[in-house]
C-alpha positions, -999 to 999 in steps of 0.1 A, spaced: 210 -152 282 206 -189 276 237 -210 275 236 -246 266 261 -274 271 297 -270 258 308 -298 235 344 -303 226 357 -324 197 394 -330 198 418 -338 171 456 -334 167 454 -299 153 420 -285 158 395 -280 186 360 -270 176 339 -255 204 302 -253 200 281 -229 220 244 -223 222 240 -186 228 208 -165 225 192 -196 209 218 -195 182 247 -219 174 281 -202 173 312 -221 162 347 -209 171 378 -226 158 410 -231 179 440 -241 158 470 -253 178 506 -253 166 537 -263 185 569 -242 185 593 -268 198 585 -292 227 572 -268 253 557 -237 235 523 -238 218 504 -214 197 466 -213 199 445 -194 173 410 -185 182 392 -163 156 417 -135 149 436 -138 182 469 -157 185 480 -169 220 516 -181 227 519 -200 259 542 -226 276 577 -225 289 607 -215 269 614 -194 238 598 -186 204 626 -196 180 644 -175 155 632 -178 119 644 -166 86 630 -134 71 603 -151 51 592 -185 41 573 -216 51 599 -226 77 582 -202 101 550 -220 113 535 -186 123 538 -173 88 504 -187 77 486 -164 101 502 -131 89 472 -121 69 445 -128 94 456 -122 130 448 -89 146 457 -97 182 488 -114 196 492 -123 233 525 -137 246 517 -154 279 536 -157 311 563 -184 308 577 -173 274 612 -159 278 622 -147 244 605 -137 211 627 -149 183 640 -130 153 614 -125 125 587 -144 145 558 -121 137 573 -102 108 549 -88 83 517 -96 102 498 -71 81 466 -72 101 481 -71 136 466 -43 157 471 -52 193 502 -68 209 503 -78 246 536 -92 260 532 -105 295 559 -106 322 586 -132 318 598 -121 283 633 -107 286 642 -102 250 625 -93 217 645 -105 187 656 -87 156 628 -78 131 603 -97 155 574 -73 145 589 -56 115 564 -45 89 534 -48 112 522 -14 99 487 -17 114 500 -22 149 483 5 172 482 -9 207 514 -23 223 522 -35 259 558 -42 269 565 -57 304 590 -47 330 610 -79 324 621 -69 289 658 -57 290 669 -62 254 652 -54 220 669 -65 188 676 -43 158 645 -33 137 622 -52 160 594 -27 154 606 -12 121 577 2 100 553 2 130 545 39 125 509 38 136 512 31 173 485 50 192 486 34 227 519 23 243 522 7 277 559 4 283 569 -9 317 604 -18 307 635 4 314 641 9 277 629 42 262 615 29 230 610 62 213 642 79 224 663 49 213 645 48 180 631 14 185 597 28 176 592 59 155 567 74 179 533 70 195 503 91 206 496 82 241 515 67 270 489 45 286 505 47 321 508 85 321 485 103 296 449 112 300 430 104 268 398 89 255 388 68 224 355 67 207 339 59 173 317 80 150 295 65 123 285 82 91 264 70 62 295 55 44 321 47 71 330 40 107 357 63 121 378 56 152 391 86 171 415 92 200 417 125 218 433 143 247 428 178 260 447 194 230 441 172 199 417 148 182 431 121 160 414 100 134 432 67 139 413 43 118 386 42 91 365 12 83 347 17 50 329 -7 26 316 21 3 334 34 -28 330 71 -18 339 83 17 335 118 31 352 126 63 331 145 89 332 183 89 334 181 127 338 153 151 313 144 178 318 121 207 284 107 215 295 94 249 300 129 264 287 152 238 321 169 231 328 184 197 360 189 178 362 215 150 397 203 140 413 169 139 444 151 125 444 121 103 469 98 119 495 76 101 480 47 82 445 57 92 429 45 59 454 16 54 439 -14 35 405 4 28 405 -15 -5 370 -5 -16 375 33 -15 377 50 -49 370 86 -39 376 103 -6 369 139 6 390 156 33 373 187 48 391 219 60 386 206 96 416 183 90 448 200 99 472 172 91 473 141 69 497 116 85 523 94 69 510 68 45 475 77 55 460 59 24 484 30 23 473 1 2 440 18 -9 445 1 -42 413 15 -59 416 51 -47 418 73 -78 407 107 -64 412 126 -32 395 159 -26 412 181 0 397 213 12 419 237 32 456 237 39 464 206 59 500 195 65 509 165 44 530 136 57 553 111 39 541 89 11 504 93 18 495 75 -15 519 46 -11 504 15 -29 473 34 -41 461 33 -77 486 46 -103 457 68 -116 455 87 -83 447 124 -86 439 152 -62 415 181 -62 428 208 -39 430 245 -32 456 265 -53 488 271 -33 478 247 -6 503 222 9 484 195 -10 490 213 -42 527 216 -35 529 179 -25 512 169 -58 537 190 -78 567 176 -59 556 140 -63 543 142 -99 507 135 -89 479 147 -112 459 176 -97 432 200 -104 421 230 -85 390 237 -66 394 273 -76 390 267 -113 399 292 -141 373 292 -168 374 314 -199 345 338 -197 346 359 -228 359 390 -246 346 425 -248 358 446 -278 353 480 -294 362 491 -329 376 524 -340 364 524 -377 381 557 -385 416 545 -375 408 508 -384 418 495 -350 401 476 -322 404 473 -285 398 440 -267 396 428 -231 401 392 -221 381 380 -191 386 349 -171 364 336 -143 380 322 -111 358 299 -90 363 292 -53 392 316 -50 417 311 -23 429 347 -20 457 342 6 487 338 -17 475 329 -52 486 349 -82 478 350 -119 500 359 -148 480 373 -178 497 380 -211 486 394 -245 504 386 -278 501 397 -314 512 380 -346 543 395 -362 561 377 -391 543 345 -383 553 345 -347 535 357 -316 552 384 -296 542 396 -262 527 431 -262 512 433 -227 515 415 -194 502 419 -159 508 399 -128 477 399 -105 482 390 -69 451 375 -54 446 403 -29 441 426 -59 415 405 -76 380 420 -75 345 406 -78 335 427 -108 311 429 -137 335 440 -164 327 463 -193 349 483 -216 345 513 -192 350 493 -161 325 482 -134 317 480 -98 345 463 -78 343 445 -45 376 433 -29 378 395 -25 382 397 12 349 416 14 330 395 -11 305 368 -4 321 339 -23 311 327 -57 329 337 -89 356 363 -94 369 379 -126 403 389 -138 410 407 -171 436 422 -193 429 448 -220 449 458 -251 442 487 -273 448 499 -309 452 465 -325 451 469 -363 419 455 -379 428 422 -395 455 413 -370 453 385 -345 457 389 -307 461 361 -281 456 360 -244 468 336 -217 462 334 -180 484 312 -159 479 306 -121 510 304 -101 522 295 -66 553 310 -49 570 286 -24 589 297 7 621 299 -14 604 322 -39 602 295 -65 573 300 -89 552 269 -97 528 274 -126 495 257 -130 475 250 -161 472 278 -186 439 290 -202 442 308 -234 423 321 -265 432 340 -297 409 363 -317 408 379 -351 388 409 -362 387 416 -399 361 443 -401 332 419 -397 325 394 -369 349 388 -341 364 353 -346 374 335 -314 393 302 -313 397 283 -281 431 269 -289 458 292 -277 485 295 -303 510 304 -275 504 276 -251 483 251 -272 458 245 -244 421 238 -250 399 263 -232 364 256 -219 
């Protein structure tokens, strides 16, 4: 590597350093700010260094009176050097890009709200000299992955931080990255679990990997966890796909993904708190029926559709001309069926005195659904658990309907929670009329008023 002369141009607030490296000119900017008479702040790129002798003063919660406030949207690394004794109240509050914090020996106190709201903070070092930490000093720092705590204060036990993944001084772990066509993923893993801790994506559509591969040692992980805030500030993402390999989606995982409108989730991952905080108001999910994602969407009034869709398939009917009656079977197709705990409520109605009255009902537990080609005389049935995927059919038949009388059918999927509460999904329905000529089918259920495809 060729390195030319180093040229420094000094001014009161700015030092520009010019390097010649690999026959290219690289300019780095160092901005200096004084915090009192003996403490200075130097910013180089996205790194902020505090050095000198004394304390970082207390500041109000927000506002221009804090000279550090101008860096809150750009700095990702803060280093508090030897010689600093105290970090003042609100000093680094709401540093939204801050990921790494290194506090060197000499600091004895961290003030109230000093790092409050630094939600991207993932790597923290606290020295042995710290013996006092103010209230809410790390409030909202829920994404800490690596913690090196040499102080006598148990940060997690005392509730100073909400938790962390790895104790740097004790735990055995590794970190690595994995690149796909549309994103770069950062992982951390120990002998038991693999965590997706950060995603960097510039594309609109992001698909998480079906399995994780560490190219450094060749190890593979068939399951992994999306850690808290893993997709925070991925402002370009509009659609994301989470495969069944993901067993948990952490708190506020998609925080501030302001353009995200659709999340597809396969499988039954556990769902953390407020995973869609500050996303698009048009956010919707596509998930498996009765999955934890489905229940989360219901409980939080989020639009959802199922990967196991119900589609109206058709009707089979037979006419008894002598008795002027007809029999009819309503058939619905269920795609991508999750048969573990899903159920379907199927009803038939006839018109009496201008109102529809229920004449037949069946509740079909998923384990009783068969992959069948239905006819009026039945068909060959293969239990779902033995079938090879694809489409499944459910049906309800009613007999001896007078010719000229309407009959309606509805099928409604449902989920039963642990407390036996039944949560209904979207209803599919049709009604028909046979007057002795052609069978008339209308796709607007008179009972539930839902359009059927």
